[in-house]
LUMMI-347230 format. One record per residue: residue number from 1; z, x, y of N, C-alpha, C in turn. Coordinates in steps of 0.05 Angstrom, whole numbers, plus 5000, padded with zeros to 4 digits. Example, Ala and Ser with C-alpha at 12.3 -4.5 7.8 and 13.67 -1.06 7.14 Angstrom:
2
1, 5156, 5264, 4886, 5156, 5246, 4910, 5156, 5264, 4934
2, 5142, 5257, 4955, 5143, 5273, 4979, 5157, 5258, 5001
//
This chain:
155
1, 7300, 9158, 3468, 7275, 9150, 3456, 7252, 9165, 3469
2, 7234, 9175, 3453, 7211, 9190, 3464, 7190, 9170, 3472
3, 7174, 9177, 3492, 7153, 9159, 3500, 7126, 9172, 3496
4, 7106, 9156, 3495, 7078, 9166, 3490, 7067, 9182, 3513
5, 7055, 9204, 3507, 7040, 9220, 3527, 7012, 9207, 3527
6, 7006, 9192, 3548, 6982, 9176, 3549, 6957, 9193, 3546
7, 6956, 9216, 3560, 6932, 9233, 3559, 6928, 9243, 3530
8, 6950, 9251, 3517, 6948, 9261, 3490, 6940, 9239, 3471
9, 6951, 9215, 3475, 6943, 9192, 3458, 6913, 9187, 3460
10, 6902, 9187, 3484, 6874, 9182, 3489, 6857, 9204, 3476
11, 6865, 9229, 3480, 6850, 9251, 3467, 6851, 9249, 3437
12, 6874, 9241, 3426, 6877, 9238, 3397, 6859, 9216, 3386
13, 6859, 9193, 3400, 6842, 9171, 3391, 6812, 9178, 3392
14, 6804, 9191, 3414, 6776, 9200, 3416, 6768, 9220, 3394
15, 6786, 9239, 3389, 6780, 9259, 3369, 6778, 9247, 3341
16, 6797, 9228, 3335, 6796, 9215, 3309, 6772, 9197, 3307
17, 6765, 9183, 3329, 6741, 9166, 3329, 6716, 9182, 3324
18, 6713, 9205, 3337, 6689, 9222, 3333, 6689, 9231, 3304
19, 6712, 9239, 3293, 6713, 9248, 3265, 6704, 9225, 3247
20, 6715, 9201, 3251, 6708, 9178, 3234, 6679, 9172, 3235
21, 6667, 9173, 3259, 6639, 9167, 3263, 6622, 9188, 3248
22, 6627, 9213, 3252, 6611, 9234, 3239, 6615, 9234, 3209
23, 6640, 9230, 3201, 6646, 9229, 3172, 6631, 9206, 3159
24, 6631, 9182, 3171, 6617, 9159, 3160, 6587, 9164, 3160
25, 6577, 9176, 3182, 6548, 9182, 3183, 6540, 9200, 3160
26, 6555, 9221, 3156, 6549, 9240, 3134, 6551, 9227, 3107
27, 6574, 9214, 3102, 6579, 9203, 3075, 6561, 9179, 3069
28, 6562, 9158, 3087, 6547, 9134, 3081, 6517, 9137, 3088
29, 6511, 9152, 3109, 6483, 9154, 3118, 6467, 9174, 3102
30, 6481, 9194, 3090, 6466, 9215, 3075, 6475, 9216, 3045
31, 6500, 9222, 3040, 6509, 9227, 3013, 6508, 9203, 2994
32, 6514, 9179, 3004, 6514, 9156, 2987, 6489, 9139, 2990
33, 6469, 9148, 3006, 6445, 9132, 3011, 6431, 9124, 2985
34, 6428, 9142, 2967, 6414, 9135, 2942, 6430, 9114, 2926
35, 6456, 9115, 2926, 6472, 9094, 2912, 6468, 9067, 2925
36, 6467, 9067, 2951, 6463, 9042, 2966, 6435, 9031, 2960
37, 6415, 9048, 2958, 6388, 9040, 2953, 6385, 9027, 2925
38, 6401, 9036, 2906, 6399, 9025, 2879, 6411, 8997, 2878
39, 6428, 8990, 2897, 6440, 8964, 2898, 6431, 8949, 2924
40, 6406, 8953, 2932, 6396, 8942, 2957, 6398, 8912, 2959
41, 6397, 8898, 2936, 6398, 8869, 2937, 6425, 8858, 2945
42, 6446, 8875, 2945, 6473, 8867, 2952, 6477, 8868, 2983
43, 6463, 8886, 2996, 6468, 8891, 3025, 6448, 8876, 3042
44, 6455, 8873, 3068, 6437, 8862, 3087, 6414, 8882, 3092
45, 6391, 8872, 3099, 6369, 8891, 3107, 6378, 8906, 3133
46, 6368, 8930, 3137, 6376, 8946, 3160, 6371, 8931, 3186
47, 6351, 8914, 3187, 6344, 8899, 3211, 6366, 8878, 3218
48, 6381, 8870, 3198, 6402, 8850, 3202, 6430, 8862, 3203
49, 6432, 8888, 3201, 6459, 8901, 3202, 6472, 8897, 3229
50, 6497, 8893, 3229, 6513, 8888, 3253, 6527, 8915, 3261
51, 6512, 8934, 3272, 6522, 8960, 3277, 6545, 8960, 3297
52, 6545, 8941, 3316, 6567, 8940, 3335, 6594, 8935, 3322
53, 6594, 8918, 3301, 6619, 8913, 3287, 6629, 8937, 3271
54, 6610, 8953, 3261, 6618, 8978, 3248, 6631, 8997, 3267
55, 6619, 8999, 3291, 6631, 9017, 3311, 6658, 9006, 3320
56, 6661, 8980, 3324, 6686, 8968, 3332, 6707, 8973, 3310
57, 6699, 8971, 3285, 6717, 8976, 3263, 6728, 9005, 3264
58, 6711, 9024, 3270, 6719, 9052, 3272, 6738, 9057, 3296
59, 6732, 9043, 3318, 6749, 9045, 3341, 6778, 9035, 3334
60, 6779, 9012, 3322, 6805, 9001, 3314, 6819, 9018, 3294
61, 6804, 9029, 3274, 6817, 9046, 3255, 6828, 9072, 3268
62, 6813, 9083, 3287, 6822, 9107, 3301, 6847, 9101, 3316
63, 6848, 9079, 3331, 6871, 9073, 3347, 6895, 9068, 3329
64, 6892, 9052, 3308, 6914, 9046, 3290, 6924, 9070, 3275
65, 6906, 9087, 3265, 6915, 9110, 3250, 6930, 9130, 3268
66, 6920, 9134, 3293, 6934, 9151, 3312, 6962, 9140, 3317
67, 6963, 9114, 3322, 6989, 9101, 3328, 7008, 9103, 3305
68, 6999, 9096, 3281, 7016, 9096, 3258, 7026, 9124, 3251
69, 7008, 9143, 3250, 7015, 9171, 3243, 7034, 9182, 3264
70, 7027, 9178, 3289, 7043, 9188, 3311, 7071, 9175, 3312
71, 7072, 9149, 3308, 7098, 9135, 3309, 7116, 9145, 3287
72, 7105, 9146, 3263, 7121, 9155, 3240, 7130, 9184, 3244
73, 7112, 9201, 3254, 7119, 9229, 3259, 7141, 9231, 3280
74, 7138, 9217, 3302, 7157, 9218, 3324, 7184, 9206, 3315
75, 7184, 9185, 3299, 7209, 9174, 3290, 7224, 9194, 3272
76, 7209, 9208, 3256, 7222, 9228, 3239, 7234, 9250, 3256
77, 7219, 9259, 3276, 7229, 9281, 3293, 7253, 9272, 3310
78, 7252, 9248, 3319, 7273, 9238, 3336, 7299, 9237, 3322
79, 7299, 9232, 3296, 7323, 9228, 3281, 7332, 9254, 3266
80, 7320, 9276, 3274, 7328, 9301, 3261, 7331, 9323, 3282
81, 7344, 9345, 3273, 7347, 9367, 3292, 7321, 9381, 3297
82, 7319, 9396, 3318, 7294, 9410, 3325, 7284, 9428, 3304
83, 7302, 9442, 3290, 7294, 9461, 3269, 7280, 9446, 3246
84, 7291, 9424, 3238, 7279, 9408, 3217, 7253, 9396, 3226
85, 7252, 9387, 3251, 7228, 9376, 3262, 7205, 9396, 3263
86, 7212, 9421, 3270, 7191, 9442, 3271, 7179, 9446, 3243
87, 7196, 9445, 3223, 7186, 9449, 3196, 7169, 9425, 3188
88, 7178, 9401, 3194, 7162, 9377, 3188, 7135, 9377, 3202
89, 7134, 9387, 3226, 7109, 9386, 3241, 7087, 9402, 3228
90, 7094, 9420, 3210, 7073, 9436, 3197, 7057, 9420, 3177
91, 7069, 9400, 3165, 7055, 9385, 3144, 7056, 9355, 3148
92, 7074, 9345, 3165, 7079, 9316, 3168, 7054, 9300, 3175
93, 7038, 9307, 3195, 7015, 9290, 3202, 6995, 9288, 3179
94, 6991, 9310, 3164, 6972, 9309, 3142, 6983, 9291, 3120
95, 7009, 9294, 3114, 7021, 9278, 3093, 7020, 9248, 3101
96, 7026, 9242, 3126, 7025, 9214, 3135, 6996, 9203, 3134
97, 6977, 9220, 3142, 6949, 9212, 3140, 6941, 9206, 3111
98, 6951, 9223, 3093, 6944, 9220, 3064, 6956, 9194, 3053
99, 6981, 9188, 3061, 6994, 9163, 3052, 6978, 9139, 3063
100, 6971, 9140, 3088, 6954, 9118, 3099, 6928, 9116, 3085
101, 6916, 9139, 3078, 6891, 9140, 3063, 6894, 9128, 3035
102, 6916, 9133, 3022, 6921, 9121, 2995, 6923, 9090, 2998
103, 6936, 9081, 3019, 6939, 9052, 3023, 6912, 9040, 3027
104, 6896, 9051, 3045, 6869, 9040, 3050, 6851, 9042, 3025
105, 6854, 9064, 3011, 6838, 9068, 2986, 6845, 9046, 2966
106, 6870, 9039, 2964, 6878, 9019, 2944, 6866, 8992, 2952
107, 6862, 8987, 2978, 6850, 8962, 2986, 6820, 8962, 2979
108, 6808, 8985, 2979, 6779, 8987, 2972, 6774, 8978, 2943
109, 6794, 8982, 2926, 6792, 8974, 2898, 6786, 8944, 2895
110, 6796, 8928, 2914, 6791, 8899, 2914, 6762, 8892, 2917
111, 6747, 8910, 2929, 6718, 8905, 2933, 6703, 8902, 2907
112, 6714, 8915, 2886, 6701, 8914, 2859, 6703, 8885, 2848
113, 6723, 8870, 2857, 6726, 8843, 2847, 6704, 8824, 2856
114, 6695, 8827, 2881, 6676, 8807, 2892, 6649, 8818, 2898
115, 6645, 8844, 2898, 6618, 8855, 2903, 6606, 8864, 2876
116, 6581, 8856, 2871, 6568, 8864, 2846, 6556, 8893, 2849
117, 6574, 8912, 2851, 6565, 8940, 2853, 6578, 8956, 2831
118, 6565, 8978, 2823, 6577, 8995, 2803, 6604, 9007, 2812
119, 6622, 9011, 2793, 6648, 9021, 2800, 6646, 9048, 2814
120, 6626, 9064, 2809, 6624, 9090, 2822, 6622, 9088, 2852
121, 6610, 9066, 2862, 6609, 9062, 2891, 6637, 9057, 2902
122, 6651, 9039, 2888, 6679, 9032, 2897, 6696, 9057, 2894
123, 6693, 9072, 2873, 6708, 9097, 2869, 6703, 9117, 2892
124, 6678, 9119, 2900, 6671, 9136, 2923, 6684, 9126, 2949
125, 6683, 9099, 2952, 6696, 9087, 2976, 6726, 9094, 2977
126, 6738, 9093, 2954, 6767, 9099, 2952, 6772, 9128, 2960
127, 6756, 9147, 2949, 6758, 9175, 2956, 6752, 9180, 2985
128, 6732, 9167, 2995, 6724, 9169, 3024, 6747, 9161, 3042
129, 6760, 9138, 3035, 6782, 9128, 3051, 6805, 9148, 3052
130, 6811, 9159, 3028, 6833, 9179, 3027, 6826, 9203, 3044
131, 6802, 9213, 3041, 6794, 9237, 3056, 6792, 9232, 3086
132, 6784, 9208, 3093, 6780, 9200, 3121, 6808, 9201, 3136
133, 6828, 9189, 3124, 6854, 9187, 3137, 6869, 9213, 3135
134, 6865, 9228, 3113, 6877, 9255, 3111, 6865, 9273, 3133
135, 6839, 9269, 3138, 6825, 9284, 3160, 6837, 9276, 3187
136, 6843, 9251, 3191, 6856, 9242, 3216, 6883, 9256, 3220
137, 6898, 9258, 3198, 6924, 9272, 3200, 6920, 9301, 3206
138, 6900, 9313, 3195, 6894, 9342, 3201, 6887, 9345, 3230
139, 6870, 9327, 3240, 6862, 9329, 3269, 6887, 9326, 3286
140, 6905, 9307, 3280, 6929, 9304, 3296, 6947, 9328, 3294
141, 6948, 9341, 3271, 6963, 9365, 3268, 6952, 9387, 3286
142, 6926, 9391, 3286, 6913, 9411, 3302, 6917, 9405, 3332
143, 6914, 9380, 3340, 6918, 9373, 3368, 6947, 9377, 3376
144, 6965, 9371, 3358, 6994, 9375, 3365, 7000, 9404, 3371
145, 6987, 9422, 3357, 6991, 9450, 3362, 6978, 9460, 3388
146, 6954, 9449, 3393, 6938, 9459, 3416, 6946, 9447, 3443
147, 6947, 9420, 3444, 6950, 9409, 3471, 6971, 9388, 3473
148, 6982, 9378, 3451, 7001, 9357, 3453, 7029, 9366, 3444
149, 7048, 9354, 3456, 7076, 9361, 3449, 7085, 9344, 3426
150, 7085, 9356, 3402, 7092, 9342, 3377, 7076, 9316, 3374
151, 7051, 9320, 3372, 7031, 9299, 3370, 7029, 9282, 3395
152, 7043, 9260, 3398, 7040, 9244, 3422, 7068, 9239, 3434
153, 7087, 9255, 3429, 7114, 9250, 3439, 7122, 9270, 3461
154, 7133, 9260, 3482, 7144, 9277, 3503, 7174, 9278, 3498
155, 7187, 9300, 3505, 7216, 9301, 3503, 7229, 9285, 3525
//
């Protein structure tokens, strides 16, 4: 059984957290701002926003996505020969991130049931979720090549 490389896990979580934060800042803070303004009556005023909970949400998402993608990747590698594992490592983290992104995107669809917002906002949320977790997979792939041994697994 392979065990977690603690330093690599920590670097991975921090990298994914920074990506999530910057991605959300760009998408929600800039690109979708006008959509949010058209539905201002649905949201809390900025003075009442609970920013700490948003940050905590991103921390938890970063930890869980790194753990899920890494665990699934390591399980695949552990059960296959090194040659097959080397081939999988080229695309596996991105594929796993995309699958996780599709799962989270499908949950965003539920927002349309209880929030009185146009479907375009929910559609953007779904796309954003997919891209966010695919990006996490890409980051883990890059980190696995640069500093980590097969993402977060030691031999």
